[in-house]
C-alpha positions as CSV (number, residue, x, y, z in Angstrom):
1,X,66.0,186.0,105.5
2,X,67.7,186.2,108.8
3,X,67.6,189.3,111.0
4,X,69.8,192.2,109.7
5,X,72.3,191.9,112.7
6,X,72.5,188.1,112.1
7,X,73.2,188.6,108.3
8,X,76.0,191.0,109.2
9,X,77.5,188.6,111.6
10,X,77.1,185.8,109.1
11,X,79.2,187.7,106.6
12,X,81.7,188.9,109.2
13,X,80.8,192.6,108.6
14,X,81.3,195.0,111.4
15,X,78.7,197.4,110.0
16,X,76.6,197.8,106.7
17,X,79.2,199.9,105.2
18,X,81.5,198.2,102.4
19,X,84.0,200.2,100.5
20,X,83.9,198.8,97.0
21,X,86.8,197.2,95.2
22,X,88.1,199.6,92.6
23,X,90.7,197.9,90.4
24,X,93.2,200.3,89.0
25,X,94.4,202.1,92.1
26,X,91.4,203.8,93.8
27,X,91.4,201.4,96.7
28,X,94.8,202.1,98.0
29,X,96.0,200.2,101.1
30,X,95.6,203.6,102.9
31,X,91.9,203.8,102.0
32,X,91.3,200.2,103.0
33,X,92.9,200.7,106.3
34,X,91.1,203.9,107.1
35,X,87.7,202.5,106.2
36,X,88.4,199.5,108.4
37,X,89.5,201.4,111.3
38,X,86.6,203.7,111.0
39,X,84.1,200.6,111.4
40,X,83.6,199.8,107.7
41,X,84.9,196.9,105.5
42,X,87.6,197.8,103.0
43,X,88.2,195.9,99.7
44,X,91.2,195.4,97.5
45,X,90.4,195.4,93.7
46,X,93.1,193.1,92.7
47,X,92.3,192.2,89.2
48,X,94.9,194.4,87.7
49,X,97.5,193.5,90.2
50,X,100.2,190.9,89.8
51,X,100.4,188.0,92.3
52,X,103.5,189.7,94.0
53,X,101.6,193.0,94.0
54,X,98.5,191.4,95.7
55,X,100.7,189.8,98.2
56,X,102.4,193.1,99.1
57,X,99.1,195.1,99.3
58,X,97.7,192.6,101.6
59,X,100.8,192.5,103.8
60,X,100.7,196.3,103.9
61,X,97.0,196.4,105.0
62,X,97.6,193.7,107.6
63,X,100.5,195.7,109.1
64,X,98.4,198.6,109.7
65,X,95.0,197.1,110.9
66,X,93.8,193.9,112.5
67,X,90.4,194.4,111.1
68,X,89.0,192.1,108.2
69,X,89.2,193.2,104.7
70,X,88.3,191.6,101.2
71,X,89.9,190.9,97.9
72,X,88.0,191.1,94.5
73,X,88.9,189.5,91.3
74,X,87.5,189.4,87.8
75,X,85.8,185.9,87.1
76,X,87.7,184.0,84.3
77,X,87.0,185.3,80.9
78,X,87.4,183.6,77.6
79,X,90.2,184.8,75.3
80,X,88.9,187.7,73.1
81,X,89.3,187.9,69.3
82,X,89.4,190.8,67.1
83,X,89.8,191.1,63.4
84,X,92.9,193.1,61.9
85,X,90.5,195.6,60.4
86,X,88.8,196.3,63.9
87,X,92.3,196.3,65.6
88,X,93.6,198.9,63.1
89,X,90.5,201.1,63.4
90,X,90.8,200.9,67.3
91,X,94.4,202.0,67.2
92,X,93.9,204.7,64.8
93,X,90.9,206.1,66.8
94,X,93.2,206.9,69.6
95,X,96.5,207.6,68.0
96,X,95.9,211.4,68.1
97,X,95.6,211.3,71.8
98,X,98.9,209.5,72.1
99,X,100.4,212.2,69.8
100,X,98.9,215.0,71.8
101,X,100.6,213.8,75.0
102,X,103.8,213.2,73.2
103,X,103.7,209.3,73.5
104,X,105.0,206.9,71.0
105,X,102.4,205.8,68.4
106,X,100.1,203.0,69.7
107,X,100.3,199.6,68.2
108,X,98.0,196.5,68.3
109,X,97.8,195.3,71.9
110,X,98.8,191.9,72.8
111,X,96.5,189.6,74.8
112,X,97.8,189.8,78.5
113,X,96.1,186.6,79.3
114,X,93.4,185.9,82.0
115,X,95.1,186.6,85.3
116,X,92.5,185.0,87.5
117,X,94.2,181.6,88.1
118,X,97.6,183.2,88.7
119,X,96.0,185.5,91.3
120,X,94.0,182.8,93.1
121,X,96.9,181.6,95.3
122,X,97.8,185.0,96.3
123,X,94.2,185.8,97.2
124,X,93.9,182.7,99.4
125,X,97.2,183.5,101.2
126,X,96.3,187.2,101.6
127,X,94.7,187.0,104.9
128,X,91.3,188.5,103.6
129,X,88.1,187.5,105.2
130,X,86.1,187.8,102.0
131,X,86.7,187.0,98.4
132,X,84.3,188.6,95.8
133,X,84.1,188.1,92.0
134,X,82.8,190.5,89.2
135,X,81.9,189.5,85.5
136,X,80.6,186.0,86.5
137,X,80.3,183.4,89.2
138,X,83.3,182.0,90.9
139,X,84.7,178.7,89.8
140,X,83.5,175.9,92.2
141,X,87.0,174.8,93.0
142,X,88.0,178.4,94.0
143,X,84.9,178.8,96.0
144,X,85.7,175.6,98.0
145,X,89.2,176.6,98.4
146,X,88.2,180.0,99.8
147,X,85.7,178.7,102.2
148,X,88.2,176.1,103.5
149,X,90.3,179.0,104.5
150,X,87.2,180.6,106.4
151,X,86.6,183.2,103.7
152,X,83.2,184.3,102.8
153,X,82.5,184.4,99.0
154,X,80.4,187.1,97.2
155,X,79.5,187.7,93.5
156,X,78.2,190.7,91.7
157,X,74.8,190.6,89.9
158,X,72.9,193.1,87.8
159,X,69.9,191.0,87.2
160,X,67.7,188.6,89.1
161,X,68.8,185.8,86.8
162,X,72.5,186.5,87.7
163,X,71.8,186.6,91.4
164,X,70.1,183.2,91.3
165,X,73.1,181.9,89.2
166,X,75.5,183.1,91.9
167,X,73.5,181.6,94.6
168,X,73.5,178.3,92.7
169,X,77.4,178.7,92.5
170,X,77.5,178.7,96.2
171,X,78.2,182.3,97.1
172,X,77.5,183.6,100.7
173,X,76.1,187.0,99.5
174,X,75.1,188.6,96.2
175,X,76.0,192.1,95.6
176,X,73.2,193.8,93.5
177,X,74.8,196.4,91.4
178,X,72.3,198.9,90.1
179,X,72.6,200.9,86.8
180,X,73.6,204.0,88.8
181,X,77.0,202.4,89.8
182,X,80.2,203.9,88.6
183,X,82.9,201.7,87.0
184,X,82.4,198.4,85.2
185,X,79.0,196.8,84.9
186,X,79.4,193.4,86.7
187,X,76.8,191.6,84.4
188,X,77.4,188.3,82.8
189,X,74.1,187.0,81.5
190,X,73.0,188.8,78.4
191,X,74.4,192.3,77.4
192,X,75.7,194.3,80.4
193,X,75.2,197.4,78.5
194,X,71.4,196.8,78.4
195,X,70.8,195.2,81.7
196,X,70.4,198.6,83.5
197,X,67.9,198.1,86.3
198,X,68.2,200.8,88.9
199,X,69.2,200.0,92.5
200,X,65.9,200.8,94.0
201,X,64.1,198.4,91.5
202,X,66.9,195.7,91.6
203,X,67.6,195.1,95.3
204,X,64.1,194.1,96.4
205,X,63.7,191.7,93.5
206,X,67.0,190.1,94.3
207,X,66.1,189.8,98.0
208,X,63.0,188.1,97.1
209,X,64.8,185.7,94.6
210,X,67.6,184.4,96.7
211,X,68.0,183.2,100.2
212,X,71.5,184.6,100.9
213,X,72.1,188.0,102.1
214,X,72.1,190.7,99.6
215,X,74.4,193.8,99.4
216,X,73.1,196.9,97.5
217,X,75.4,198.8,95.2
218,X,74.9,201.8,92.9
219,X,74.1,205.4,93.5
220,X,74.4,205.2,97.3
221,X,76.4,208.1,98.7
222,X,75.1,209.1,102.1
223,X,73.1,207.9,105.2
224,X,69.7,208.3,103.4
225,X,70.7,205.9,100.8
226,X,72.0,203.5,103.2
227,X,68.8,203.5,105.1
228,X,66.8,203.2,101.9
229,X,68.9,200.1,100.8
230,X,68.3,198.5,104.3
231,X,64.5,199.2,104.1
232,X,64.5,197.3,100.7
233,X,66.0,194.2,102.3
234,X,69.8,194.7,101.8
235,X,71.9,193.4,104.6
236,X,74.7,196.1,103.7
237,X,75.7,198.6,101.1
238,X,78.8,198.8,98.8
239,X,79.9,202.2,97.9
240,X,82.6,203.4,95.5
241,X,82.3,206.9,94.2
242,X,81.8,208.4,97.7
243,X,85.2,207.0,98.6
244,X,87.0,208.1,95.4
245,X,87.3,211.8,96.6
246,X,88.7,210.8,100.0
247,X,92.2,211.9,100.9
248,X,93.4,208.3,100.9
249,X,92.0,207.2,97.5
250,X,94.7,206.3,95.0
251,X,93.2,208.0,91.8
252,X,94.9,211.0,90.2
253,X,93.8,214.6,91.5
254,X,92.3,215.3,88.0
255,X,90.0,212.4,88.5
256,X,88.9,213.6,92.0
257,X,88.4,217.2,90.7
258,X,86.3,215.8,87.8
259,X,84.0,214.1,90.3
260,X,83.8,217.1,92.5
261,X,82.8,219.5,89.6
262,X,80.5,217.1,87.5
263,X,76.8,216.8,87.7
264,X,74.6,213.9,87.8
265,X,73.6,214.0,84.1
266,X,77.3,213.9,83.0
267,X,78.0,210.2,83.5
268,X,77.7,207.7,80.6
269,X,78.3,204.0,80.0
270,X,81.2,203.5,77.7
271,X,83.5,200.7,76.4
272,X,86.0,203.3,75.1
273,X,88.7,202.6,77.8
274,X,88.4,198.8,78.6
275,X,86.1,197.2,76.1
276,X,83.5,196.5,78.7
277,X,80.6,198.8,79.6
278,X,81.5,201.0,82.6
279,X,80.0,204.2,83.9
280,X,82.2,207.4,84.0
281,X,82.2,211.1,83.4
282,X,81.9,212.1,79.8
283,X,85.1,213.2,78.2
284,X,86.9,213.6,74.9
285,X,88.1,209.9,74.6
286,X,84.5,208.7,75.2
287,X,83.0,211.0,72.6
288,X,85.8,210.3,70.0
289,X,86.2,206.7,70.4
290,X,82.4,206.1,70.3
291,X,81.5,208.8,68.0
292,X,77.8,208.1,66.8
293,X,78.5,209.0,63.2
294,X,81.6,206.5,63.0
295,X,81.9,202.8,62.8
296,X,82.7,200.8,65.9
297,X,86.3,200.9,66.8
298,X,86.6,199.4,70.2
299,X,88.3,196.1,70.9
300,X,87.0,193.6,73.4
301,X,88.1,193.5,76.9
302,X,90.9,193.3,77.9
303,X,92.4,194.3,74.6
304,X,91.0,197.8,74.6
305,X,92.2,198.1,78.2
306,X,95.7,197.2,77.2
307,X,95.5,199.7,74.3
308,X,94.6,202.6,76.5
309,X,96.6,201.9,79.5
310,X,99.8,204.0,78.5
311,X,97.4,206.9,77.6
312,X,95.6,206.8,80.9
313,X,98.9,206.5,82.8
314,X,100.3,209.6,81.1
315,X,97.2,211.5,81.5
316,X,97.1,210.9,85.3
317,X,100.6,211.9,85.7
318,X,100.0,215.2,83.8
319,X,96.5,216.0,85.2
320,X,94.8,215.6,81.9
321,X,91.2,214.5,82.8
322,X,90.0,214.4,79.1
323,X,92.1,211.3,78.6
324,X,91.3,209.5,82.0
325,X,88.7,206.8,82.6
326,X,86.8,208.9,85.0
327,X,84.8,206.2,86.7
328,X,82.0,207.7,88.8
329,X,78.4,206.8,89.7
330,X,75.2,208.9,89.3
331,X,75.3,210.1,92.8
332,X,78.6,212.1,92.3
333,X,77.0,215.5,93.4
334,X,77.1,214.2,96.9
335,X,80.9,213.5,96.9
336,X,83.1,215.6,99.3
337,X,86.9,216.0,99.7
338,X,87.4,214.5,103.2
339,X,89.3,211.7,105.0
340,X,87.6,208.2,104.7
341,X,87.0,208.0,108.5
342,X,84.6,211.1,108.2
343,X,82.9,209.2,105.3
344,X,82.2,206.1,107.2
345,X,81.0,208.0,110.3
346,X,78.7,210.2,108.2
347,X,77.2,207.1,106.5
348,X,76.5,205.3,109.7
349,X,75.2,208.7,111.6
350,X,73.2,209.6,108.7
351,X,71.6,206.2,108.4
352,X,70.7,206.2,112.0
353,X,69.4,209.7,111.8
354,X,67.1,208.8,108.8
355,X,65.7,205.7,110.5
356,X,65.0,207.7,113.7
357,X,63.3,210.5,111.5
358,X,61.1,208.0,109.7
359,X,60.2,206.2,113.1
360,X,59.2,209.6,114.4
361,X,57.2,210.5,111.5
362,X,55.4,207.2,111.7
363,X,54.5,207.7,115.2
364,X,53.4,211.2,114.6
365,X,51.1,210.1,112.0
366,X,49.2,207.7,114.2
């Protein structure tokens, strides 16, 4: 593995701090710009954007910062299937929530199609320095096209096998996502709901298994976590939850307040909102849709996501956290309401202070 500074330079990263892509609005242009200007690396989670929206988001970012940023997409997924029985049960399970918010009764969602191919041209033209994927390896032709534009390519792994598969697919770096991470599990080999290796265990095993740089993700919220990840062999860290309570984050205030008031034992993996396992703060939708004493009534991704989107949109507008997908990682007690620039500075300063303290302790022990 190259020296740490060499690996950062190889990936075009100004520091070890990467703001995670958070599809759905958390990673606003304002957040990406603030992270970049503070010395971190901002990401746009573009999977739910249209090509025109991605083009506009990238243009907005470029107009406000000359520093590099990244774009993340969901890897291509097969078209899901769901029986009429399951579809009816899924609609019925959330109908009461729609009624509670005064929304028209939900109906069976239509498959919106896989948006990856349509977004690729906008991603390539975005001016981004990094292209990353979640839920699978990037297609070979897209990897080649991105690299031809001078972009680095990254992929998300939750196991060593996935990391090896990503390296074989030609990525420049592997993002090792531990079980503590908020939001969607990025796994693609086996069941992502059961591949729950913690960050501390996953990162060194991935570092030993691949020759490309490794980026640690999951439960890292302060400089101590950054230092720990680097000590395990990571080149950089990717953080999401710590940025969700920033002034610039694009999530509803109800989501921010839920993170600030929750405890580390209140997050769960759920398929209730999107159909894929994701970690969020426990709320009514999760407990009702996935009731232990009721049969399964969750549609596969992205059908469940389409089914719950109107509910989540209305809940965000009305400040109803019990109906929101409150994505958050297990380190949420360490979140604070503050500008993103303060977060980046605290992460870098805290990491340096931790390394210095440990070096001092080692010398004192001799």
